[in-house]
The first five atom37 places (N, CA, C, CB, O) and aatype in JSON, in Angstrom:
{
  "aatype": [12, 0, 12, 1, 1, 9, 1, 11, 7, 3, 6, 19, 19, 19, 9, 0, 7, 11, 2, 11, 7, 1, 1, 7, 16, 19, 10, 1, 19, 10, 14, 3, 3, 1, 19, 9, 19, 6, 7, 19, 2, 12, 19, 11, 11, 8, 5, 11, 14, 3, 14, 0, 1, 7, 9, 14, 7, 7, 9, 9, 6, 11, 6, 0, 14, 10, 8, 9, 15, 2, 19, 12, 10, 18, 2, 14, 5, 16, 1, 11, 7, 3, 1, 19, 7, 13, 11, 19, 10, 6, 3, 7, 1, 11, 19, 1, 18, 13, 11, 15, 16, 7, 6, 19, 19, 3, 0],
  "atom_mask": [
    [1, 1, 1, 1, 1],
    [1, 1, 1, 1, 1],
    [1, 1, 1, 1, 1],
    [1, 1, 1, 1, 1],
    [1, 1, 1, 1, 1],
    [1, 1, 1, 1, 1],
    [1, 1, 1, 1, 1],
    [1, 1, 1, 1, 1],
    [1, 1, 1, 0, 1],
    [1, 1, 1, 1, 1],
    [1, 1, 1, 1, 1],
    [1, 1, 1, 1, 1],
    [1, 1, 1, 1, 1],
    [1, 1, 1, 1, 1],
    [1, 1, 1, 1, 1],
    [1, 1, 1, 1, 1],
    [1, 1, 1, 0, 1],
    [1, 1, 1, 1, 1],
    [1, 1, 1, 1, 1],
    [1, 1, 1, 1, 1],
    [1, 1, 1, 0, 1],
    [1, 1, 1, 1, 1],
    [1, 1, 1, 1, 1],
    [1, 1, 1, 0, 1],
    [1, 1, 1, 1, 1],
    [1, 1, 1, 1, 1],
    [1, 1, 1, 1, 1],
    [1, 1, 1, 1, 1],
    [1, 1, 1, 1, 1],
    [1, 1, 1, 1, 1],
    [1, 1, 1, 1, 1],
    [1, 1, 1, 1, 1],
    [1, 1, 1, 1, 1],
    [1, 1, 1, 1, 1],
    [1, 1, 1, 1, 1],
    [1, 1, 1, 1, 1],
    [1, 1, 1, 1, 1],
    [1, 1, 1, 1, 1],
    [1, 1, 1, 0, 1],
    [1, 1, 1, 1, 1],
    [1, 1, 1, 1, 1],
    [1, 1, 1, 1, 1],
    [1, 1, 1, 1, 1],
    [1, 1, 1, 1, 1],
    [1, 1, 1, 1, 1],
    [1, 1, 1, 1, 1],
    [1, 1, 1, 1, 1],
    [1, 1, 1, 1, 1],
    [1, 1, 1, 1, 1],
    [1, 1, 1, 1, 1],
    [1, 1, 1, 1, 1],
    [1, 1, 1, 1, 1],
    [1, 1, 1, 1, 1],
    [1, 1, 1, 0, 1],
    [1, 1, 1, 1, 1],
    [1, 1, 1, 1, 1],
    [1, 1, 1, 0, 1],
    [1, 1, 1, 0, 1],
    [1, 1, 1, 1, 1],
    [1, 1, 1, 1, 1],
    [1, 1, 1, 1, 1],
    [1, 1, 1, 1, 1],
    [1, 1, 1, 1, 1],
    [1, 1, 1, 1, 1],
    [1, 1, 1, 1, 1],
    [1, 1, 1, 1, 1],
    [1, 1, 1, 1, 1],
    [1, 1, 1, 1, 1],
    [1, 1, 1, 1, 1],
    [1, 1, 1, 1, 1],
    [1, 1, 1, 1, 1],
    [1, 1, 1, 1, 1],
    [1, 1, 1, 1, 1],
    [1, 1, 1, 1, 1],
    [1, 1, 1, 1, 1],
    [1, 1, 1, 1, 1],
    [1, 1, 1, 1, 1],
    [1, 1, 1, 1, 1],
    [1, 1, 1, 1, 1],
    [1, 1, 1, 1, 1],
    [1, 1, 1, 0, 1],
    [1, 1, 1, 1, 1],
    [1, 1, 1, 1, 1],
    [1, 1, 1, 1, 1],
    [1, 1, 1, 0, 1],
    [1, 1, 1, 1, 1],
    [1, 1, 1, 1, 1],
    [1, 1, 1, 1, 1],
    [1, 1, 1, 1, 1],
    [1, 1, 1, 1, 1],
    [1, 1, 1, 1, 1],
    [1, 1, 1, 0, 1],
    [1, 1, 1, 1, 1],
    [1, 1, 1, 1, 1],
    [1, 1, 1, 1, 1],
    [1, 1, 1, 1, 1],
    [1, 1, 1, 1, 1],
    [1, 1, 1, 1, 1],
    [1, 1, 1, 1, 1],
    [1, 1, 1, 1, 1],
    [1, 1, 1, 1, 1],
    [1, 1, 1, 0, 1],
    [1, 1, 1, 1, 1],
    [1, 1, 1, 1, 1],
    [1, 1, 1, 1, 1],
    [1, 1, 1, 1, 1],
    [1, 1, 1, 1, 1]
  ],
  "atom_positions": [
    [[116.6, 43.0, 23.39], [117.93, 42.98, 22.91], [118.81, 43.82, 23.77], [117.99, 43.44, 21.5], [118.4, 44.92, 24.14]],
    [[120.01, 43.38, 24.12], [120.95, 44.15, 24.91], [121.44, 45.36, 24.17], [122.11, 43.3, 25.32], [121.5, 45.32, 22.94]],
    [[121.78, 46.35, 24.79], [122.44, 47.6, 24.16], [123.82, 47.18, 23.73], [122.54, 48.89, 25.2], [124.5, 46.4, 24.39]],
    [[124.21, 47.74, 22.6], [125.4, 47.34, 22.04], [126.19, 48.64, 22.0], [125.22, 46.65, 20.67], [125.63, 49.71, 21.78]],
    [[127.57, 48.53, 22.23], [128.5, 49.73, 22.3], [128.66, 50.05, 20.76], [130.04, 49.39, 23.1], [128.8, 51.21, 20.4]],
    [[128.63, 49.08, 19.92], [128.75, 49.53, 18.5], [127.59, 49.05, 17.72], [130.05, 49.03, 17.84], [127.27, 47.86, 17.82]],
    [[126.9, 49.89, 16.91], [125.72, 49.79, 16.2], [125.97, 50.11, 14.68], [124.69, 50.7, 16.82], [126.95, 50.69, 14.21]],
    [[124.85, 49.61, 14.0], [124.84, 49.94, 12.57], [124.82, 51.25, 12.33], [123.8, 49.39, 11.89], [124.08, 51.93, 13.04]],
    [[125.6, 51.9, 11.32], [125.59, 53.39, 11.11], [126.76, 54.06, 11.85], [0.0, 0.0, 0.0], [127.18, 55.14, 11.43]],
    [[127.27, 53.5, 12.87], [128.48, 54.13, 13.62], [129.72, 54.26, 12.8], [128.85, 53.3, 14.84], [129.96, 53.45, 11.92]],
    [[130.49, 55.24, 13.06], [131.8, 55.39, 12.4], [132.79, 54.78, 13.36], [132.15, 56.9, 12.06], [132.91, 55.17, 14.52]],
    [[133.54, 53.73, 12.78], [134.54, 53.09, 13.65], [135.81, 53.18, 13.06], [134.24, 51.69, 13.93], [135.96, 53.39, 11.85]],
    [[136.94, 52.98, 14.03], [138.37, 52.84, 13.64], [138.83, 51.41, 13.99], [139.29, 53.92, 14.4], [138.63, 50.89, 15.08]],
    [[139.46, 50.81, 12.97], [139.91, 49.37, 13.33], [141.18, 49.69, 13.98], [140.1, 48.28, 12.05], [141.96, 50.55, 13.58]],
    [[141.37, 48.81, 15.21], [142.55, 49.11, 16.07], [143.41, 47.87, 16.14], [142.12, 49.56, 17.52], [144.31, 47.86, 16.98]],
    [[143.23, 46.81, 15.32], [144.07, 45.61, 15.28], [144.0, 45.01, 13.91], [143.63, 44.57, 16.34], [143.01, 45.13, 13.18]],
    [[145.14, 44.34, 13.59], [145.08, 43.52, 12.38], [145.66, 44.18, 11.19], [0.0, 0.0, 0.0], [146.38, 45.17, 11.38]],
    [[145.44, 43.74, 9.92], [146.06, 44.3, 8.69], [145.48, 45.58, 8.39], [145.9, 43.4, 7.5], [146.13, 46.4, 7.73]],
    [[144.2, 45.85, 8.86], [143.5, 46.94, 8.4], [143.51, 48.14, 9.56], [142.04, 46.45, 8.01], [142.68, 49.04, 9.61]],
    [[144.46, 48.0, 10.35], [144.63, 48.89, 11.56], [144.7, 50.38, 11.08], [145.99, 48.49, 12.39], [145.47, 50.72, 10.18]],
    [[143.85, 51.27, 11.76], [143.99, 52.66, 11.37], [142.89, 53.0, 10.4], [0.0, 0.0, 0.0], [142.53, 54.17, 10.26]],
    [[142.3, 51.95, 9.7], [141.2, 52.4, 8.61], [139.99, 52.79, 9.42], [140.78, 51.15, 7.48], [139.72, 52.39, 10.56]],
    [[139.3, 53.6, 8.68], [138.06, 54.18, 9.24], [136.87, 53.83, 8.4], [138.17, 55.69, 9.35], [137.06, 53.86, 7.18]],
    [[135.67, 53.5, 8.83], [134.49, 53.33, 8.06], [133.26, 53.22, 8.9], [0.0, 0.0, 0.0], [133.28, 53.31, 10.13]],
    [[132.22, 53.01, 8.2], [130.79, 52.99, 8.66], [130.42, 51.6, 8.79], [129.82, 53.72, 7.69], [130.64, 50.81, 7.87]],
    [[129.77, 51.2, 10.06], [129.35, 49.86, 10.27], [127.98, 49.54, 9.34], [129.09, 49.67, 11.89], [126.91, 50.14, 9.48]],
    [[128.19, 48.61, 8.5], [127.11, 48.23, 7.65], [126.11, 47.24, 8.36], [127.69, 47.6, 6.38], [124.89, 47.39, 8.27]],
    [[126.68, 46.26, 9.06], [125.85, 45.32, 9.86], [126.57, 44.87, 11.04], [125.41, 44.13, 9.07], [127.8, 44.78, 11.02]],
    [[125.87, 44.58, 12.08], [126.39, 43.93, 13.37], [125.84, 42.49, 13.41], [125.92, 44.76, 14.72], [124.63, 42.28, 13.53]],
    [[126.72, 41.52, 13.32], [126.21, 40.09, 13.18], [126.01, 39.53, 14.5], [127.17, 39.16, 12.38], [126.68, 40.03, 15.41]],
    [[125.21, 38.59, 14.77], [124.83, 38.04, 15.96], [126.0, 37.44, 16.84], [123.86, 37.05, 15.66], [125.9, 37.36, 18.07]],
    [[127.03, 37.06, 16.19], [128.36, 36.33, 16.8], [129.2, 37.4, 17.11], [129.18, 35.28, 15.79], [130.38, 37.12, 16.91]],
    [[128.98, 38.63, 17.56], [129.84, 39.79, 17.84], [130.86, 40.13, 16.75], [130.58, 39.55, 19.12], [132.02, 40.44, 17.05]],
    [[130.45, 40.07, 15.5], [131.38, 40.53, 14.37], [130.53, 41.72, 13.68], [131.78, 39.21, 13.23], [129.3, 41.81, 13.7]],
    [[131.36, 42.52, 13.12], [130.86, 43.72, 12.31], [131.35, 43.68, 11.05], [131.21, 45.03, 12.87], [132.45, 43.18, 10.81]],
    [[130.58, 44.21, 10.14], [130.96, 44.45, 8.69], [131.07, 45.94, 8.54], [129.88, 43.84, 7.63], [130.08, 46.65, 8.72]],
    [[132.28, 46.46, 8.19], [132.71, 47.77, 8.11], [132.95, 48.01, 6.64], [133.93, 48.02, 8.97], [133.69, 47.31, 5.95]],
    [[132.21, 49.16, 6.19], [132.22, 49.56, 4.76], [133.71, 49.88, 4.24], [131.27, 50.86, 4.58], [134.38, 50.78, 4.76]],
    [[134.14, 49.17, 3.28], [135.47, 49.39, 2.64], [136.66, 48.94, 3.45], [0.0, 0.0, 0.0], [137.81, 49.31, 3.17]],
    [[136.37, 48.16, 4.42], [137.51, 47.59, 5.34], [137.38, 46.09, 5.31], [137.42, 48.12, 6.92], [136.29, 45.52, 5.3]],
    [[138.64, 45.43, 5.28], [138.85, 43.95, 5.51], [138.18, 43.46, 4.07], [138.03, 43.29, 7.06], [137.32, 42.58, 4.16]],
    [[138.48, 43.91, 2.92], [138.06, 43.5, 1.72], [138.62, 42.12, 1.34], [138.41, 44.49, 0.77], [139.81, 41.9, 1.54]],
    [[137.87, 41.22, 0.84], [138.24, 39.85, 0.38], [137.71, 39.57, -1.01], [137.69, 38.77, 1.36], [136.66, 40.04, -1.45]],
    [[138.54, 38.75, -1.69], [138.11, 38.42, -3.12], [137.32, 37.2, -2.99], [139.33, 38.21, -4.16], [137.8, 36.23, -2.41]],
    [[136.15, 37.18, -3.51], [135.26, 35.96, -3.47], [135.03, 35.45, -4.92], [133.84, 36.3, -2.75], [134.6, 36.2, -5.79]],
    [[135.34, 34.11, -5.14], [135.08, 33.63, -6.42], [133.58, 33.07, -6.44], [136.14, 32.54, -6.8], [133.18, 32.13, -5.77]],
    [[132.85, 33.82, -7.32], [131.43, 33.59, -7.29], [130.92, 32.87, -8.61], [130.71, 34.95, -7.1], [131.16, 33.3, -9.74]],
    [[130.21, 31.77, -8.37], [129.57, 31.16, -9.6], [128.38, 31.95, -10.06], [129.12, 29.7, -9.35], [127.69, 32.58, -9.26]],
    [[128.14, 31.91, -11.37], [126.93, 32.7, -11.85], [125.67, 31.88, -11.57], [127.04, 33.05, -13.43], [125.69, 30.65, -11.63]],
    [[124.56, 32.58, -11.27], [123.33, 31.98, -10.87], [122.3, 32.78, -11.78], [123.06, 32.09, -9.22], [121.75, 33.8, -11.37]],
    [[122.09, 32.28, -12.97], [121.18, 32.94, -13.83], [119.79, 33.15, -13.22], [121.07, 32.17, -15.06], [119.18, 34.2, -13.46]],
    [[119.29, 32.24, -12.48], [117.99, 32.27, -11.92], [117.81, 33.47, -11.03], [117.73, 31.01, -11.16], [116.76, 34.1, -11.04]],
    [[118.84, 33.81, -10.25], [118.94, 35.1, -9.5], [119.45, 36.32, -10.16], [119.75, 34.92, -8.4], [119.37, 37.43, -9.62]],
    [[120.01, 36.11, -11.37], [120.71, 37.11, -11.97], [121.97, 37.6, -11.61], [0.0, 0.0, 0.0], [122.4, 38.71, -11.94]],
    [[122.64, 36.69, -10.84], [123.98, 36.99, -10.39], [125.04, 36.64, -11.37], [124.26, 36.31, -9.13], [125.05, 35.48, -11.79]],
    [[125.95, 37.5, -11.79], [126.96, 37.09, -12.71], [128.09, 36.45, -12.02], [127.43, 38.21, -13.5], [128.25, 36.67, -10.82]],
    [[128.9, 35.64, -12.7], [130.04, 34.93, -12.07], [131.16, 35.89, -12.13], [0.0, 0.0, 0.0], [131.08, 37.0, -12.65]],
    [[132.28, 35.36, -11.51], [133.53, 36.06, -11.48], [134.17, 36.26, -10.15], [0.0, 0.0, 0.0], [133.81, 35.57, -9.19]],
    [[135.04, 37.11, -10.05], [135.66, 37.4, -8.81], [135.2, 38.69, -8.28], [137.11, 37.38, -8.92], [135.44, 39.74, -8.88]],
    [[134.49, 38.64, -7.07], [133.95, 39.95, -6.64], [134.62, 40.23, -5.24], [132.3, 39.94, -6.55], [134.9, 39.33, -4.45]],
    [[134.85, 41.64, -5.02], [135.45, 41.91, -3.75], [134.32, 42.33, -2.97], [136.61, 42.95, -3.77], [133.41, 43.0, -3.45]],
    [[134.36, 41.89, -1.6], [133.3, 42.25, -0.59], [133.92, 42.37, 0.76], [132.15, 41.2, -0.54], [135.03, 41.88, 0.97]],
    [[133.3, 42.96, 1.62], [133.81, 43.12, 3.1], [133.62, 41.84, 3.94], [133.02, 44.31, 3.84], [132.55, 41.24, 4.03]],
    [[134.73, 41.49, 4.54], [134.46, 40.33, 5.4], [134.38, 40.8, 6.68], [135.46, 39.26, 5.33], [134.93, 41.87, 6.95]],
    [[133.65, 40.05, 7.68], [133.39, 40.61, 9.14], [134.67, 40.67, 9.98], [132.34, 39.67, 9.95], [135.6, 39.9, 9.75]],
    [[134.72, 41.56, 10.89], [135.76, 41.79, 11.84], [135.22, 41.52, 13.16], [136.3, 43.17, 11.76], [134.01, 41.67, 13.36]],
    [[136.06, 41.1, 14.15], [135.41, 40.98, 15.52], [135.3, 42.34, 16.12], [136.22, 40.04, 16.49], [136.13, 43.23, 15.95]],
    [[134.19, 42.43, 16.85], [133.76, 43.79, 17.5], [134.92, 44.31, 18.37], [132.41, 43.62, 18.43], [135.14, 45.52, 18.44]],
    [[135.66, 43.42, 19.02], [136.83, 43.85, 19.76], [137.8, 44.42, 19.04], [137.4, 42.87, 20.42], [138.64, 45.05, 19.68]],
    [[137.94, 44.36, 17.74], [139.01, 45.02, 16.97], [138.59, 46.31, 16.36], [139.51, 44.12, 15.9], [139.32, 46.81, 15.5]],
    [[137.37, 46.95, 16.76], [137.07, 48.21, 16.13], [136.72, 49.01, 17.4], [135.85, 48.15, 14.97], [136.28, 48.44, 18.4]],
    [[136.9, 50.23, 17.35], [136.51, 51.32, 18.32], [135.73, 52.41, 17.75], [137.7, 51.93, 18.94], [136.01, 52.82, 16.63]],
    [[134.67, 52.96, 18.48], [133.88, 54.08, 18.02], [134.86, 55.16, 17.78], [132.76, 54.51, 19.02], [135.83, 55.31, 18.51]],
    [[134.55, 56.01, 16.6], [135.42, 57.15, 16.23], [134.71, 58.4, 16.9], [135.58, 57.31, 14.55], [133.51, 58.66, 16.82]],
    [[135.71, 59.15, 17.58], [135.18, 60.4, 18.43], [135.62, 61.49, 17.57], [135.8, 60.57, 20.04], [136.83, 61.71, 17.51]],
    [[134.74, 62.25, 16.86], [135.14, 63.4, 16.01], [135.76, 64.47, 16.66], [134.06, 63.93, 15.34], [136.41, 65.27, 15.98]],
    [[135.66, 64.63, 18.09], [136.23, 65.68, 18.82], [137.69, 65.38, 18.91], [135.57, 65.86, 20.19], [138.49, 66.24, 18.55]],
    [[138.12, 64.15, 19.38], [139.5, 63.85, 19.66], [140.15, 63.33, 18.24], [139.6, 62.71, 20.9], [141.37, 63.24, 18.11]],
    [[139.35, 63.04, 17.34], [139.7, 62.38, 16.01], [140.53, 61.1, 16.21], [140.52, 63.37, 15.1], [141.5, 60.84, 15.5]],
    [[140.1, 60.29, 17.25], [140.68, 59.05, 17.5], [139.41, 58.11, 17.79], [141.78, 59.15, 18.72], [138.23, 58.47, 17.87]],
    [[139.95, 56.85, 17.93], [138.92, 55.75, 18.48], [138.75, 56.11, 19.96], [0.0, 0.0, 0.0], [139.67, 56.64, 20.58]],
    [[137.54, 55.81, 20.54], [137.26, 56.06, 21.86], [136.42, 55.0, 22.62], [136.64, 57.31, 21.92], [135.51, 54.44, 22.02]],
    [[136.7, 54.71, 23.94], [135.93, 53.81, 24.52], [134.52, 54.37, 24.86], [136.62, 53.32, 25.65], [134.3, 55.57, 25.01]],
    [[133.64, 53.45, 24.96], [132.13, 53.86, 25.15], [131.65, 53.31, 26.51], [131.15, 53.23, 23.93], [131.9, 52.18, 26.91]],
    [[130.92, 54.27, 27.19], [130.23, 53.78, 28.35], [128.78, 53.97, 28.21], [0.0, 0.0, 0.0], [128.34, 54.55, 27.22]],
    [[127.94, 53.5, 29.18], [126.68, 53.77, 29.21], [126.15, 54.56, 30.32], [126.1, 52.68, 29.12], [126.68, 54.4, 31.42]],
    [[125.15, 55.42, 30.18], [124.66, 56.24, 31.38], [123.13, 56.44, 31.21], [125.42, 57.71, 31.47], [122.6, 56.39, 30.11]],
    [[122.47, 56.65, 32.31], [120.91, 56.94, 32.17], [120.92, 58.32, 32.49], [119.85, 56.06, 33.18], [121.5, 58.78, 33.48]],
    [[120.19, 59.07, 31.55], [119.96, 60.59, 31.73], [118.77, 60.76, 32.66], [119.67, 61.36, 30.3], [118.11, 59.81, 33.06]],
    [[118.54, 62.02, 32.97], [117.46, 62.47, 33.97], [116.03, 61.84, 33.39], [117.4, 64.27, 34.09], [115.21, 61.23, 34.06]],
    [[115.95, 62.11, 32.1], [114.57, 61.71, 31.56], [114.38, 60.19, 31.33], [114.32, 62.44, 30.2], [113.42, 59.72, 30.72]],
    [[115.47, 59.39, 31.92], [115.3, 58.0, 31.86], [115.68, 57.23, 30.65], [0.0, 0.0, 0.0], [115.37, 56.05, 30.53]],
    [[116.43, 57.94, 29.65], [116.92, 57.38, 28.46], [118.37, 56.81, 28.83], [116.94, 58.48, 27.28], [119.17, 57.44, 29.53]],
    [[118.61, 55.64, 28.33], [120.0, 55.08, 28.51], [120.71, 55.32, 27.21], [120.0, 53.51, 28.89], [120.28, 54.88, 26.14]],
    [[121.89, 56.07, 27.34], [122.61, 56.5, 26.16], [124.04, 55.95, 26.26], [122.6, 58.07, 26.03], [124.5, 55.43, 27.28]],
    [[124.69, 56.12, 25.11], [126.13, 55.74, 25.04], [126.91, 57.07, 25.21], [126.52, 54.97, 23.61], [126.38, 58.08, 24.74]],
    [[128.11, 57.19, 25.85], [128.92, 58.32, 25.85], [130.36, 57.88, 25.73], [128.69, 59.14, 27.07], [130.73, 56.73, 25.99]],
    [[131.18, 58.92, 25.28], [132.59, 58.76, 25.0], [133.29, 58.86, 26.46], [133.12, 59.94, 23.91], [133.04, 59.84, 27.17]],
    [[134.11, 57.87, 26.89], [134.91, 57.96, 28.14], [135.74, 59.1, 28.24], [135.74, 56.83, 28.3], [135.81, 59.7, 29.32]],
    [[136.45, 59.52, 27.11], [137.43, 60.51, 27.22], [136.92, 61.94, 27.49], [138.2, 60.49, 26.02], [137.44, 62.69, 28.32]],
    [[135.76, 62.28, 26.66], [135.04, 63.56, 26.75], [133.84, 63.61, 27.76], [134.52, 63.9, 25.38], [133.57, 64.61, 28.41]],
    [[133.22, 62.52, 27.82], [132.01, 62.5, 28.5], [130.83, 62.85, 27.71], [0.0, 0.0, 0.0], [129.71, 62.97, 28.21]],
    [[131.1, 63.02, 26.42], [130.09, 63.46, 25.34], [129.15, 62.49, 25.05], [130.71, 63.81, 24.07], [129.61, 61.37, 24.84]],
    [[127.95, 62.62, 24.98], [126.98, 61.65, 24.76], [126.91, 61.31, 23.08], [125.57, 62.22, 25.39], [126.92, 62.2, 22.23]],
    [[126.86, 60.06, 22.81], [127.13, 59.62, 21.5], [125.65, 59.73, 20.65], [127.79, 58.04, 21.58], [125.57, 60.19, 19.51]],
    [[124.56, 59.25, 21.41], [123.33, 59.2, 20.72], [122.55, 60.61, 21.13], [122.51, 57.81, 21.13], [122.02, 60.77, 22.22]],
    [[122.57, 61.4, 20.29], [121.88, 62.73, 20.61], [120.33, 62.58, 20.42], [122.44, 63.94, 19.63], [119.58, 63.54, 20.63]]
  ]
}
């Protein structure tokens, strides 16, 4: 599997669209380069009840996926979204780092 700039559990900032500026944690990275961010891009879904699975009917709010190009990894030092690069450390580990500070993301 290829290394991803954005992974599950990362804190990201939305940089485009109606949710621009919102921040949240990545819940899932989908195979088609889309991400689901907690509490961002909420949509109302009309759901039919399914008694067999114990699902109640009604209108539920859930997160819709965003394209990965519309989110940026959040850098706590600069308190902004930041670009991500890859580098190989002396011990042979490949890690992500913030381009602005050179700080390694995966400690």
